[in-house]
Backbone as JSON, one array per atom type, in Angstrom:
{
  "sequence": "XXXXXXXXXXXXXXXXXXXXXXXXXXXXXXXXXXXXXXXXXXXXXXXXXXXXXXXXXXXXXXXXXXXXXXXXXXXXXXXXXXXXXXXXXXXXXXXXXXXXXXXXXXXXXXXXXXXXXXXXXXXXXXXXXXXXXXXXXXXXXXXXXXXXXXXXXXXXXXXXXXXXXXXXXXXXXXXXXXXXXXXXXXXXXXXXXXXXXXXXXXX",
  "N": [[11.21, 30.05, 10.13], [10.33, 30.55, 6.82], [10.58, 33.42, 4.67], [7.84, 34.9, 2.93], [6.5, 35.57, -0.38], [5.26, 38.81, -1.25], [2.43, 40.12, -2.66], [1.11, 42.89, -4.45], [-0.8, 45.75, -5.54], [0.35, 48.59, -7.13], [-0.08, 52.14, -7.13], [0.53, 54.73, -9.43], [1.97, 57.49, -8.27], [2.36, 59.84, -9.57], [0.53, 60.01, -11.53], [-1.97, 61.64, -13.46], [-4.69, 61.28, -12.91], [-5.1, 59.47, -10.67], [-2.96, 59.88, -9.0], [-0.99, 61.84, -6.62], [-1.32, 63.86, -3.58], [-3.42, 65.13, -2.4], [-6.52, 65.45, -0.56], [-8.78, 64.46, -1.99], [-7.61, 62.76, -3.87], [-6.35, 60.87, -2.28], [-8.65, 59.79, -1.17], [-9.84, 58.63, -3.44], [-8.0, 56.58, -4.11], [-8.17, 55.11, -1.76], [-10.84, 54.3, -1.87], [-10.76, 52.63, -4.12], [-9.2, 50.57, -3.11], [-10.86, 49.7, -0.99], [-12.91, 48.68, -2.52], [-11.97, 46.41, -3.76], [-12.06, 42.92, -3.81], [-10.29, 41.17, -1.92], [-10.52, 38.75, -0.6], [-11.75, 37.06, -2.44], [-9.75, 36.84, -4.35], [-7.86, 35.39, -2.88], [-9.29, 33.02, -2.11], [-10.42, 32.0, -4.51], [-8.78, 32.49, -6.88], [-6.18, 32.05, -5.91], [-6.53, 29.7, -4.62], [-6.75, 29.42, -1.85], [-4.11, 29.54, -1.03], [-2.7, 31.61, 0.26], [-2.38, 34.5, 2.42], [-4.03, 37.4, 3.76], [-2.2, 40.39, 3.28], [-0.67, 42.3, 5.82], [1.27, 44.13, 6.13], [3.96, 45.8, 4.27], [5.93, 43.91, 4.19], [6.67, 40.42, 4.78], [5.52, 37.53, 6.74], [8.15, 35.84, 8.47], [10.31, 37.51, 8.29], [12.55, 39.55, 10.25], [11.06, 41.77, 12.47], [8.47, 41.46, 11.74], [5.2, 41.45, 12.96], [3.0, 39.25, 14.16], [0.57, 39.83, 15.31], [-0.23, 42.27, 14.45], [-2.65, 44.29, 12.79], [-4.18, 45.74, 9.94], [-6.38, 48.13, 8.4], [-6.1, 48.47, 5.76], [-6.53, 46.54, 3.78], [-9.22, 46.14, 3.85], [-12.44, 45.07, 2.79], [-15.07, 46.79, 1.61], [-17.52, 47.78, -0.07], [-19.7, 49.54, 0.26], [-18.73, 51.55, 1.94], [-16.73, 52.46, 0.25], [-18.23, 53.57, -1.87], [-19.56, 55.61, -0.49], [-17.4, 57.21, 0.24], [-16.43, 58.01, -2.26], [-18.65, 59.45, -3.17], [-18.65, 61.52, -1.26], [-16.38, 62.98, -1.92], [-16.92, 63.96, -4.4], [-16.8, 62.3, -6.65], [-18.87, 61.36, -8.77], [-21.57, 59.97, -10.76], [-22.28, 61.73, -13.45], [-23.33, 61.72, -16.03], [-25.04, 59.62, -16.3], [-24.23, 57.07, -17.2], [-23.57, 55.0, -15.59], [-21.07, 55.02, -14.57], [-18.65, 56.74, -12.59], [-17.52, 60.17, -12.65], [-14.65, 62.43, -12.61], [-14.17, 64.85, -9.93], [-14.29, 67.37, -11.19], [-15.87, 66.88, -13.33], [-14.7, 65.75, -15.56], [-13.74, 62.82, -17.54], [-13.27, 59.71, -15.8], [-11.21, 57.09, -15.84], [-9.9, 54.11, -14.95], [-6.78, 52.7, -15.56], [-5.73, 49.64, -15.76], [-3.17, 47.14, -15.71], [-1.94, 44.12, -17.18], [-0.58, 40.83, -17.87], [-0.72, 38.6, -20.79], [-1.23, 36.07, -19.76], [-3.03, 33.13, -18.53], [-3.84, 33.07, -15.79], [-3.74, 35.76, -15.14], [-5.95, 36.69, -16.48], [-7.99, 35.94, -14.81], [-7.51, 37.6, -12.61], [-7.98, 40.03, -13.9], [-10.73, 39.84, -14.41], [-11.76, 39.81, -11.81], [-10.91, 42.33, -10.88], [-12.32, 44.0, -12.67], [-15.0, 43.35, -12.08], [-15.08, 44.09, -9.36], [-14.56, 46.88, -9.46], [-16.65, 47.76, -11.1], [-18.76, 47.4, -9.36], [-18.56, 49.52, -7.58], [-18.84, 51.62, -9.22], [-16.72, 52.55, -10.8], [-15.03, 52.99, -13.78], [-13.03, 50.69, -15.52], [-10.3, 49.94, -17.49], [-8.52, 47.3, -19.08], [-5.22, 46.8, -19.86], [-3.17, 44.96, -21.93], [0.03, 43.45, -21.96], [3.37, 42.14, -22.45], [5.27, 40.91, -19.65], [8.01, 41.9, -19.28], [7.85, 44.24, -20.83], [5.87, 45.68, -19.5], [7.19, 46.12, -17.1], [9.26, 47.79, -17.93], [7.77, 50.01, -18.74], [6.67, 50.66, -16.28], [8.93, 51.48, -14.79], [9.45, 53.77, -16.2], [7.4, 55.37, -15.45], [4.94, 55.14, -16.74], [2.71, 53.61, -16.24], [-0.52, 53.42, -14.77], [-1.55, 51.75, -12.74], [-0.57, 48.59, -11.39], [-0.23, 45.11, -10.79], [2.16, 43.51, -8.84], [4.95, 41.66, -7.46], [6.94, 41.03, -4.47], [9.88, 39.96, -2.83], [11.52, 39.15, 0.22], [14.71, 40.52, 0.53], [16.59, 40.37, 2.42], [17.2, 39.29, 5.84], [15.67, 41.0, 7.46], [13.03, 43.52, 7.72], [13.74, 45.87, 6.47], [14.6, 45.98, 3.76], [12.27, 45.76, 2.28], [11.12, 48.25, 2.43], [12.54, 49.83, 0.74], [11.16, 50.04, -1.57], [9.38, 52.04, -1.12], [10.71, 54.3, -0.63], [11.4, 57.65, -1.14], [13.72, 58.85, -2.62], [14.32, 56.67, -4.23], [12.54, 56.76, -6.26], [11.11, 55.77, -9.28], [13.14, 54.03, -9.8], [15.1, 51.26, -8.57], [13.01, 49.83, -7.4], [10.95, 51.52, -6.35], [8.38, 51.82, -7.82], [5.96, 53.06, -7.66], [6.54, 55.68, -7.37], [6.35, 57.06, -5.03], [6.6, 59.74, -2.79], [7.15, 60.72, 0.22], [7.85, 62.66, 2.78], [7.9, 62.24, 5.6], [7.84, 59.45, 5.82], [10.21, 58.86, 4.47], [12.11, 59.91, 6.26], [11.76, 58.21, 8.47], [12.49, 55.78, 7.3], [15.21, 56.27, 6.73], [16.18, 56.51, 9.3], [15.76, 53.92, 10.3], [17.34, 52.46, 8.53]],
  "CA": [[10.1, 30.31, 9.21], [10.8, 31.18, 5.58], [9.84, 34.6, 4.24], [6.91, 34.67, 1.82], [6.35, 36.66, -1.34], [4.16, 39.75, -1.02], [1.86, 40.66, -3.9], [0.38, 44.13, -4.22], [-1.02, 46.64, -6.69], [0.83, 49.93, -6.83], [-0.62, 53.28, -7.86], [1.52, 55.71, -9.84], [1.65, 58.71, -7.53], [2.49, 60.99, -10.46], [-0.52, 59.93, -12.54], [-2.84, 62.82, -13.4], [-6.02, 60.96, -12.38], [-5.15, 58.85, -9.34], [-1.78, 60.23, -8.22], [-1.07, 63.07, -5.83], [-1.44, 63.73, -2.13], [-4.56, 65.88, -1.9], [-7.52, 64.61, 0.12], [-9.65, 63.74, -2.93], [-6.86, 61.68, -4.52], [-6.22, 59.83, -1.26], [-9.97, 59.17, -1.06], [-10.04, 57.79, -4.62], [-7.19, 55.35, -3.97], [-8.73, 54.35, -0.64], [-12.07, 53.68, -2.36], [-10.37, 51.53, -4.99], [-8.77, 49.49, -2.22], [-12.05, 49.2, -0.3], [-13.79, 48.0, -3.46], [-11.36, 45.18, -4.3], [-12.39, 41.81, -2.93], [-9.09, 40.36, -1.73], [-10.88, 37.39, -0.16], [-12.0, 36.26, -3.64], [-8.44, 36.54, -4.94], [-7.23, 34.33, -2.1], [-10.04, 31.76, -2.1], [-10.72, 31.47, -5.85], [-7.64, 32.49, -7.8], [-4.99, 31.46, -5.27], [-6.93, 28.41, -4.04], [-6.46, 29.52, -0.41], [-2.67, 29.42, -0.77], [-2.21, 32.95, 0.59], [-3.02, 35.18, 3.54], [-4.07, 38.85, 3.5], [-1.01, 41.11, 3.75], [-0.92, 43.33, 6.82], [2.4, 45.06, 6.03], [4.67, 45.63, 2.99], [6.84, 42.78, 4.32], [5.91, 39.19, 5.02], [5.96, 36.67, 7.84], [9.44, 35.22, 8.19], [11.39, 38.49, 8.39], [12.66, 40.22, 11.54], [10.23, 42.96, 12.49], [7.07, 41.11, 11.47], [4.39, 41.26, 14.16], [1.84, 38.45, 13.76], [-0.66, 40.36, 15.9], [-0.58, 43.57, 13.85], [-3.71, 44.26, 11.78], [-4.43, 47.01, 9.28], [-7.63, 48.21, 7.65], [-5.76, 48.79, 4.37], [-7.09, 45.55, 2.86], [-10.64, 45.97, 4.16], [-13.38, 45.06, 1.67], [-16.31, 47.44, 2.05], [-17.98, 48.58, -1.2], [-20.6, 50.61, 0.7], [-17.85, 52.62, 2.41], [-16.07, 52.98, -0.95], [-19.2, 54.42, -2.57], [-19.79, 56.81, 0.34], [-16.19, 58.02, 0.15], [-16.42, 58.61, -3.6], [-19.71, 60.47, -3.17], [-18.25, 62.62, -0.39], [-15.33, 63.78, -2.55], [-17.37, 64.46, -5.69], [-16.68, 61.34, -7.74], [-20.25, 60.92, -8.97], [-21.98, 59.73, -12.14], [-23.0, 62.92, -13.92], [-23.95, 61.54, -17.34], [-25.98, 58.51, -16.24], [-23.76, 55.86, -17.87], [-23.26, 54.0, -14.58], [-19.7, 55.19, -14.08], [-18.39, 58.03, -11.97], [-16.56, 61.08, -13.26], [-13.8, 63.18, -11.69], [-14.92, 65.94, -9.29], [-14.49, 68.5, -12.1], [-16.73, 66.44, -14.41], [-13.95, 65.1, -16.63], [-13.82, 61.35, -17.45], [-12.41, 58.96, -14.88], [-11.03, 55.72, -16.33], [-8.75, 53.44, -14.36], [-6.02, 51.91, -16.53], [-5.03, 48.54, -15.09], [-2.27, 46.46, -16.64], [-1.66, 42.73, -16.86], [0.02, 40.05, -18.95], [-1.7, 37.75, -21.48], [-1.35, 34.75, -19.13], [-4.37, 32.68, -18.13], [-4.18, 33.47, -14.43], [-3.98, 37.2, -15.12], [-7.32, 36.91, -16.95], [-8.84, 35.83, -13.63], [-7.34, 38.85, -11.87], [-8.66, 41.07, -14.66], [-12.18, 39.69, -14.2], [-12.06, 40.22, -10.44], [-10.77, 43.78, -10.81], [-13.41, 44.62, -13.41], [-16.22, 43.16, -11.3], [-14.97, 44.88, -8.14], [-14.68, 48.31, -9.76], [-18.01, 47.99, -11.58], [-19.69, 47.45, -8.22], [-18.52, 50.83, -6.93], [-19.08, 52.65, -10.23], [-15.5, 53.05, -11.42], [-14.73, 52.36, -15.07], [-11.69, 50.16, -15.53], [-9.79, 49.32, -18.71], [-7.4, 46.38, -18.9], [-4.23, 46.89, -20.93], [-2.36, 43.74, -21.95], [1.38, 43.52, -22.52], [4.28, 41.17, -21.86], [5.77, 41.36, -18.35], [9.18, 42.81, -19.38], [7.42, 45.53, -21.37], [5.17, 46.38, -18.43], [8.19, 46.57, -16.13], [9.95, 48.93, -18.53], [6.84, 51.14, -18.66], [6.54, 51.03, -14.87], [10.11, 52.27, -14.43], [9.36, 55.07, -16.88], [6.25, 56.1, -14.92], [3.9, 55.14, -17.76], [1.57, 52.79, -15.83], [-1.35, 53.98, -13.7], [-1.58, 50.77, -11.66], [-0.11, 47.28, -11.84], [0.01, 44.12, -9.74], [3.53, 43.0, -8.89], [5.32, 40.97, -6.24], [8.2, 41.39, -3.83], [10.39, 38.97, -1.89], [12.5, 39.7, 1.16], [16.08, 40.41, 0.04], [17.44, 40.23, 3.59], [16.41, 38.7, 6.94], [14.79, 41.93, 8.17], [12.01, 44.18, 6.89], [14.23, 47.12, 5.9], [14.7, 45.95, 2.3], [10.93, 45.94, 1.7], [10.77, 49.67, 2.41], [13.22, 50.53, -0.36], [10.13, 50.25, -2.59], [8.56, 53.18, -0.72], [11.64, 55.39, -0.3], [11.29, 58.69, -2.16], [14.87, 58.96, -3.53], [14.34, 55.54, -5.15], [11.43, 56.93, -7.18], [11.4, 55.45, -10.68], [14.2, 53.04, -9.89], [15.35, 50.48, -7.35], [11.81, 49.26, -6.82], [9.87, 52.46, -6.03], [7.65, 52.01, -9.07], [4.82, 53.95, -7.41], [7.07, 57.04, -7.32], [5.9, 57.65, -3.77], [7.54, 60.67, -2.15], [6.52, 61.14, 1.47], [9.0, 63.05, 3.59], [7.86, 61.62, 6.93], [8.23, 58.05, 5.64], [11.64, 58.86, 4.12], [12.9, 60.13, 7.48], [11.71, 56.98, 9.26], [13.29, 54.78, 6.61], [16.62, 56.59, 6.93], [16.49, 56.19, 10.7], [15.83, 52.46, 10.41], [18.48, 51.99, 7.74]],
  "C": [[10.63, 31.06, 7.99], [9.93, 32.4, 5.25], [8.98, 34.26, 3.02], [6.99, 35.82, 0.82], [5.17, 37.54, -0.93], [3.71, 40.27, -2.37], [1.03, 41.89, -3.59], [0.14, 44.83, -5.54], [-0.51, 48.02, -6.3], [0.1, 50.95, -7.68], [0.53, 54.22, -8.23], [1.16, 57.05, -9.22], [1.83, 59.98, -8.36], [1.44, 60.98, -11.56], [-1.52, 61.06, -12.35], [-4.19, 62.51, -12.75], [-5.99, 60.43, -10.95], [-3.95, 59.18, -8.46], [-2.0, 61.5, -7.4], [-1.43, 62.81, -4.38], [-2.58, 64.55, -1.54], [-5.63, 64.92, -1.36], [-8.37, 63.83, -0.87], [-8.92, 62.6, -3.64], [-6.61, 60.53, -3.54], [-7.53, 59.07, -1.14], [-10.24, 58.23, -2.23], [-9.27, 56.48, -4.48], [-7.72, 54.48, -2.83], [-10.0, 53.63, -1.08], [-11.77, 52.5, -3.26], [-9.98, 50.32, -4.15], [-9.96, 48.86, -1.49], [-12.94, 48.37, -1.22], [-13.25, 46.69, -4.0], [-11.53, 44.04, -3.32], [-11.2, 40.84, -2.81], [-9.43, 38.93, -1.35], [-11.2, 36.49, -1.35], [-10.69, 35.91, -4.34], [-7.8, 35.36, -4.22], [-7.96, 33.0, -2.25], [-10.21, 31.16, -3.49], [-9.47, 31.37, -6.71], [-6.43, 31.79, -7.19], [-5.3, 30.17, -4.52], [-6.54, 28.31, -2.55], [-4.98, 29.31, -0.06], [-2.05, 30.8, -0.54], [-2.93, 33.44, 1.83], [-3.06, 36.66, 3.22], [-2.82, 39.53, 4.08], [-1.42, 42.18, 4.75], [0.15, 44.43, 6.77], [3.05, 44.89, 4.66], [5.67, 44.47, 3.02], [6.07, 41.59, 4.87], [6.32, 38.52, 6.32], [7.31, 36.04, 7.46], [10.6, 36.19, 8.21], [11.37, 39.13, 9.77], [11.88, 41.53, 11.48], [8.77, 42.66, 12.23], [6.35, 40.81, 12.78], [3.13, 40.5, 13.77], [0.51, 38.97, 14.3], [-1.09, 41.69, 15.3], [-1.65, 43.39, 12.79], [-3.91, 45.67, 11.22], [-5.79, 46.97, 8.6], [-7.38, 48.46, 6.17], [-6.35, 47.79, 3.37], [-8.56, 45.24, 3.16], [-11.47, 45.97, 2.88], [-14.7, 45.63, 2.16], [-16.81, 48.34, 0.92], [-18.92, 49.72, -0.8], [-19.78, 51.8, 1.18], [-17.12, 53.27, 1.22], [-16.98, 53.95, -1.69], [-19.43, 55.72, -1.81], [-18.6, 57.76, 0.25], [-16.12, 58.73, -1.2], [-17.47, 59.72, -3.7], [-19.26, 61.73, -2.42], [-17.25, 63.56, -1.09], [-15.66, 64.15, -4.01], [-17.14, 63.56, -6.88], [-18.05, 60.71, -7.97], [-20.53, 60.73, -10.46], [-22.85, 60.89, -12.61], [-23.76, 62.69, -15.22], [-24.86, 60.31, -17.42], [-25.54, 57.23, -16.92], [-23.38, 54.75, -16.89], [-21.86, 54.1, -14.01], [-19.48, 56.62, -13.6], [-17.39, 58.86, -12.78], [-15.69, 61.72, -12.17], [-14.61, 64.31, -11.06], [-15.17, 67.14, -10.2], [-15.35, 68.12, -13.31], [-16.03, 65.76, -15.56], [-14.0, 63.58, -16.46], [-12.84, 60.77, -16.44], [-12.36, 57.52, -15.37], [-9.76, 55.16, -15.73], [-8.09, 52.58, -15.43], [-5.2, 50.87, -15.78], [-4.24, 47.77, -16.14], [-2.04, 45.02, -16.2], [-1.09, 42.03, -18.09], [-1.04, 39.17, -19.62], [-1.91, 36.39, -20.84], [-2.75, 34.44, -18.64], [-4.76, 33.12, -16.74], [-4.47, 34.97, -14.35], [-5.38, 37.53, -15.61], [-8.29, 36.81, -15.77], [-8.74, 37.08, -12.76], [-8.09, 39.99, -12.58], [-10.16, 41.05, -14.4], [-12.57, 40.17, -12.81], [-11.94, 41.73, -10.29], [-11.93, 44.49, -11.49], [-14.72, 44.53, -12.61], [-16.22, 44.03, -10.04], [-15.18, 46.37, -8.4], [-16.06, 48.66, -10.32], [-18.98, 48.18, -10.42], [-19.7, 48.81, -7.54], [-18.58, 51.97, -7.96], [-17.84, 53.26, -10.83], [-15.21, 52.27, -12.7], [-13.27, 51.93, -15.09], [-11.38, 49.52, -16.88], [-8.61, 48.41, -18.37], [-6.48, 46.49, -20.11], [-3.29, 45.7, -20.82], [-1.0, 43.98, -22.59], [2.23, 42.45, -21.86], [4.93, 41.78, -20.61], [7.0, 42.26, -18.48], [8.82, 44.19, -19.92], [6.69, 46.35, -20.31], [6.17, 46.92, -17.4], [8.93, 47.81, -16.66], [9.07, 50.18, -18.46], [6.66, 51.61, -17.22], [7.71, 51.88, -14.42], [10.06, 53.67, -15.03], [8.18, 55.9, -16.39], [5.06, 56.13, -15.85], [2.67, 54.32, -17.37], [0.8, 53.48, -14.71], [-1.36, 53.05, -12.5], [-1.22, 49.4, -12.22], [0.12, 46.38, -10.64], [1.4, 43.52, -9.93], [3.84, 42.35, -7.56], [6.67, 41.41, -5.72], [8.59, 40.26, -2.88], [11.42, 39.63, -0.99], [13.91, 39.46, 0.63], [17.07, 40.25, 1.19], [16.58, 39.71, 4.74], [15.51, 39.68, 7.69], [13.92, 42.71, 7.19], [12.52, 45.41, 6.16], [14.21, 47.11, 4.38], [13.34, 46.16, 1.62], [10.56, 47.41, 1.57], [11.56, 50.47, 1.38], [12.23, 50.84, -1.47], [9.27, 51.47, -2.3], [9.41, 54.42, -0.45], [11.7, 56.39, -1.45], [12.46, 58.8, -3.11], [15.01, 57.78, -4.49], [13.23, 55.64, -6.2], [11.85, 56.68, -8.63], [12.51, 54.45, -10.87], [14.31, 52.3, -8.58], [14.06, 50.05, -6.65], [10.68, 50.21, -6.49], [9.11, 52.81, -7.31], [6.45, 52.93, -8.9], [5.23, 55.41, -7.42], [6.55, 57.8, -6.1], [6.99, 58.54, -3.2], [6.85, 61.27, -0.94], [7.63, 61.4, 2.48], [9.04, 62.36, 4.94], [8.29, 60.16, 6.86], [9.72, 57.95, 5.31], [12.51, 59.01, 5.36], [12.91, 58.87, 8.36], [12.56, 55.89, 8.64], [14.78, 55.01, 6.84], [17.07, 56.28, 8.35], [16.66, 54.68, 10.88], [17.07, 51.93, 9.7], [19.81, 52.27, 8.46]]
}
C-alpha cells in the first residue's frame, strides 16, 4: 500500500492571539477545529478523493493503525460555541463576532494562494468560522512567499501538506519536534517537552 499525502492546517504556537499553551488558547484552537467542516472539504472540494486524517502520518507507513480514531477532526459547532463561551470568547460589541477574553479584537488571519481551488477552501473556512462567531480574514500570496513567511513565524495559520519521507511514521513527527521549530518542517513552532521526549525515544 502506497503512503498518501496528509493535508493539515497548522497554528503558529508563538502567535499572540492563537498561540501558547494556556487553557484558553488550547480551547480557542480546539473550537476552531470543531467548527471546520472537514466532511465538506472531502465531499465537495476534493470530490470524495480523500479520507479524514486520524494521525499526522498516513495509511501506507509502518506504525499506521487502521482502527485508531481521534476526535481531533470532529465537526461540532455547538460544542465549539460552548467552549468559546466557557473561556470568555464572547461577542461584547454586538457585531456578531467574538472578542478575546480581555475584550480586545479577535481576528483569525488565514493564508492561501490565488489559485482557484484555494478560493473554495477560503469560502469553506469563512463559512465555518462565521457559524461559530469567529472573524476570519483571508490573506493571499504566492506559495513560495507564504512558505518563507511560515519559516519566519509570520503566519497565524496556513494549510499545507506532507508526504512520508521514509517507510515508517517517524519522519512525520519531525514536523512536531521542538528543536526543529522554525525549520525542518516544524512551521507551527510547537514546543512540547513530553512529545519531544517520545520522539527522541522513537528516533
